[in-house]
PLY file of the C-alpha trace (Angstrom):
ply
format ascii 1.0
element vertex 234
property float x
property float y
property float z
element edge 233
property int vertex1
property int vertex2
end_header
-1.41 57.92 -14.17
-1.51 55.67 -17.48
-5.52 56.21 -17.62
-4.95 59.65 -17.33
-2.04 60.01 -20.05
-4.29 57.68 -22.03
-7.49 59.92 -21.74
-5.25 62.96 -22.81
-3.99 61.49 -26.01
-7.42 60.42 -26.81
-8.84 64.17 -26.40
-5.80 65.28 -28.48
-6.62 62.66 -31.13
-2.71 61.26 -31.11
-3.94 57.84 -31.90
-0.23 56.42 -32.08
0.25 57.46 -28.67
-2.94 55.85 -27.87
-1.64 52.91 -29.66
1.32 52.83 -27.87
-0.16 52.99 -24.40
-2.44 50.39 -25.11
0.39 48.01 -26.15
1.93 48.76 -22.87
-1.17 47.81 -21.20
-1.48 44.76 -22.97
2.10 44.06 -22.58
2.03 44.54 -18.84
-1.04 42.52 -18.36
0.56 39.45 -20.15
3.61 39.78 -18.28
1.81 39.71 -14.91
-0.16 36.89 -15.98
2.98 34.94 -16.97
4.90 35.85 -13.65
1.50 34.53 -11.79
1.62 31.36 -13.92
5.40 30.94 -13.35
5.19 31.41 -9.44
2.21 28.93 -9.46
4.33 26.42 -11.51
7.14 26.99 -8.92
4.89 26.15 -6.13
3.04 23.13 -7.83
6.79 21.74 -8.56
8.05 22.21 -5.09
4.72 20.47 -3.87
5.02 17.53 -5.94
8.88 17.20 -5.15
7.87 16.98 -1.57
5.15 14.26 -2.30
7.55 12.35 -4.30
10.03 12.29 -1.68
7.68 11.17 0.92
6.21 8.24 -1.41
10.10 7.32 -2.11
10.98 7.01 1.48
7.36 5.19 2.25
7.63 2.59 -0.91
11.35 2.07 0.11
10.15 0.98 3.55
7.15 -0.86 2.12
9.33 -2.99 0.00
11.60 -3.95 2.76
8.61 -5.12 5.07
7.33 -7.00 1.89
10.34 -8.78 1.36
10.24 -9.71 5.32
6.71 -10.52 4.95
7.51 -12.94 2.08
9.79 -15.22 3.97
7.17 -15.33 7.01
4.22 -15.97 4.47
6.56 -18.97 2.73
7.25 -20.25 6.20
3.77 -20.26 7.38
2.61 -21.77 4.05
4.96 -24.88 4.37
3.78 -25.03 7.90
0.15 -25.27 6.96
1.19 -27.81 4.42
2.76 -30.02 6.73
-0.08 -29.90 9.23
-2.64 -30.83 6.35
-0.51 -33.64 5.78
-0.38 -34.73 9.37
-3.92 -34.67 9.35
-4.41 -36.87 6.27
-1.99 -39.31 7.39
-3.74 -39.66 10.53
-0.35 -40.32 12.67
0.69 -38.15 15.47
4.17 -36.73 15.04
6.62 -38.11 17.40
8.19 -34.63 18.24
5.21 -33.11 19.99
6.92 -29.71 20.77
7.81 -29.33 17.01
4.53 -30.16 15.95
2.82 -27.75 18.22
5.21 -24.93 16.84
3.71 -26.10 13.46
0.48 -25.44 14.45
1.25 -22.10 15.95
2.88 -21.11 12.74
-0.03 -22.62 10.47
-2.81 -20.97 12.37
-1.12 -17.37 11.49
-0.81 -15.73 7.89
1.12 -12.89 6.68
-1.25 -10.58 4.44
1.73 -8.25 3.44
2.61 -4.59 4.55
-0.20 -1.74 4.42
-0.66 0.96 1.73
1.71 3.79 2.16
0.14 6.82 4.36
0.81 9.26 1.61
-0.63 7.06 -1.28
-3.69 6.95 1.06
-3.97 10.49 1.42
-3.48 11.15 -2.13
-6.32 8.70 -3.06
-8.86 10.14 -0.51
-8.05 13.95 -1.51
-7.81 13.47 -5.09
-4.35 14.50 -5.16
-3.24 11.67 -7.26
-4.37 13.54 -10.41
-2.06 16.33 -9.31
1.11 14.30 -10.29
2.83 15.03 -13.56
3.76 11.43 -14.64
1.03 9.71 -16.02
3.19 6.46 -15.60
3.71 7.31 -11.82
0.10 7.61 -11.58
-0.82 4.19 -13.30
1.91 2.61 -10.99
0.32 3.85 -7.83
-3.34 2.81 -8.87
-1.98 -0.66 -9.63
-0.15 -0.84 -6.25
-3.43 0.30 -4.60
-5.84 -2.09 -6.24
-3.40 -4.88 -5.26
-3.34 -3.68 -1.72
-7.18 -3.53 -1.60
-7.41 -7.20 -3.21
-5.10 -8.36 -0.38
-6.95 -6.48 2.37
-10.40 -8.04 1.10
-8.58 -11.48 1.06
-7.45 -11.04 4.66
-10.81 -9.95 6.09
-12.32 -13.11 4.09
-9.88 -15.64 5.60
-10.12 -14.25 9.17
-14.26 -14.31 8.92
-14.03 -18.03 7.59
-11.45 -19.27 10.38
-12.96 -17.06 13.43
-15.90 -18.97 14.11
-16.03 -19.59 17.97
-17.53 -22.99 17.85
-15.35 -24.72 15.20
-13.12 -27.71 15.62
-9.80 -25.51 15.68
-10.69 -23.79 19.13
-11.47 -27.26 20.51
-8.32 -29.05 19.57
-5.71 -26.24 20.09
-5.35 -24.43 23.37
-4.32 -20.99 23.79
-1.50 -20.30 26.40
-3.15 -17.47 28.81
0.41 -16.83 29.87
1.71 -16.10 26.16
5.29 -14.37 26.11
5.90 -12.96 22.59
9.67 -13.54 23.27
9.38 -17.18 24.26
7.10 -17.63 21.31
4.72 -20.00 23.47
1.27 -19.00 21.95
-0.01 -22.56 22.24
-0.12 -24.53 25.25
-1.26 -27.84 23.93
-3.34 -29.61 21.29
-5.81 -32.60 21.59
-4.74 -35.07 19.14
-7.98 -37.07 19.03
-9.64 -33.87 17.65
-6.94 -32.70 15.34
-8.61 -33.97 12.67
-11.73 -31.48 13.00
-9.16 -28.68 12.58
-8.90 -29.98 8.94
-11.39 -27.29 7.27
-9.92 -24.26 8.99
-6.34 -25.32 7.78
-7.69 -25.63 4.56
-9.21 -22.31 4.38
-5.95 -21.02 5.73
-4.09 -22.90 2.80
-6.09 -21.26 0.14
-5.51 -17.87 1.67
-1.82 -18.31 2.09
-1.94 -19.24 -1.40
-3.31 -15.48 -2.48
-1.42 -14.22 0.18
2.03 -15.35 -1.58
1.13 -14.52 -4.66
-0.21 -11.18 -3.61
3.26 -10.44 -1.76
5.12 -11.29 -4.67
3.06 -8.72 -6.69
3.56 -6.01 -4.05
7.17 -6.40 -4.38
7.02 -6.18 -8.40
4.67 -3.36 -8.20
6.49 -1.40 -5.30
9.77 -1.71 -7.22
8.08 -0.16 -10.42
6.42 2.67 -8.26
10.07 3.46 -7.01
11.31 3.39 -10.60
8.72 5.69 -11.57
9.34 8.03 -8.63
13.17 8.16 -9.45
12.21 9.23 -13.18
9.85 11.88 -11.93
12.52 13.34 -9.96
14.59 14.15 -13.04
0 1
1 2
2 3
3 4
4 5
5 6
6 7
7 8
8 9
9 10
10 11
11 12
12 13
13 14
14 15
15 16
16 17
17 18
18 19
19 20
20 21
21 22
22 23
23 24
24 25
25 26
26 27
27 28
28 29
29 30
30 31
31 32
32 33
33 34
34 35
35 36
36 37
37 38
38 39
39 40
40 41
41 42
42 43
43 44
44 45
45 46
46 47
47 48
48 49
49 50
50 51
51 52
52 53
53 54
54 55
55 56
56 57
57 58
58 59
59 60
60 61
61 62
62 63
63 64
64 65
65 66
66 67
67 68
68 69
69 70
70 71
71 72
72 73
73 74
74 75
75 76
76 77
77 78
78 79
79 80
80 81
81 82
82 83
83 84
84 85
85 86
86 87
87 88
88 89
89 90
90 91
91 92
92 93
93 94
94 95
95 96
96 97
97 98
98 99
99 100
100 101
101 102
102 103
103 104
104 105
105 106
106 107
107 108
108 109
109 110
110 111
111 112
112 113
113 114
114 115
115 116
116 117
117 118
118 119
119 120
120 121
121 122
122 123
123 124
124 125
125 126
126 127
127 128
128 129
129 130
130 131
131 132
132 133
133 134
134 135
135 136
136 137
137 138
138 139
139 140
140 141
141 142
142 143
143 144
144 145
145 146
146 147
147 148
148 149
149 150
150 151
151 152
152 153
153 154
154 155
155 156
156 157
157 158
158 159
159 160
160 161
161 162
162 163
163 164
164 165
165 166
166 167
167 168
168 169
169 170
170 171
171 172
172 173
173 174
174 175
175 176
176 177
177 178
178 179
179 180
180 181
181 182
182 183
183 184
184 185
185 186
186 187
187 188
188 189
189 190
190 191
191 192
192 193
193 194
194 195
195 196
196 197
197 198
198 199
199 200
200 201
201 202
202 203
203 204
204 205
205 206
206 207
207 208
208 209
209 210
210 211
211 212
212 213
213 214
214 215
215 216
216 217
217 218
218 219
219 220
220 221
221 222
222 223
223 224
224 225
225 226
226 227
227 228
228 229
229 230
230 231
231 232
232 233
């Protein structure tokens, strides 16, 4: 209808009416584009709000796990130091059961919590760039880089201590009837062969020092992410 009217005005050489019709068309197109852009912006903000809520829940859980991992890591590190001191001094402890527990704790390590699922998805899909806060993006990237370093260190430590024919496996016997609730992973140890485990426990000590620093950083960077998430919600 508008086109027919515009054509009629042109035929009648009613240039003022042509101008008005042109303005109406331009304004209509402009308003349509603005409404479309507004609707798209609303959808993007709603989508971002969902992502932020998911990240907030997951990082809150990750921080709790990291704090528990720190306690476990500190205890494991102290047990490793104790075992290496015993090996260095060359004197078997009188309390053999307690030493067996120290060997069990010294032989394990805590690398810290894994990355939040939502962060992994954002990185793999390229969705991280869609977050509107540059400070939040920076905090998430820093956390990701630290988590990657922790995972690489964990893989390296496992590789170094998992040689089947090393002294560790000769000196320390795993309990085939292990029950987690009884904490009886180790059955016994061979004192005469304990000195041969020194290399494995030294590798564990190196690794645990790195894990301890990494977990402390995970807590710091995780708290920074939560701070930026709270700002992004406002």
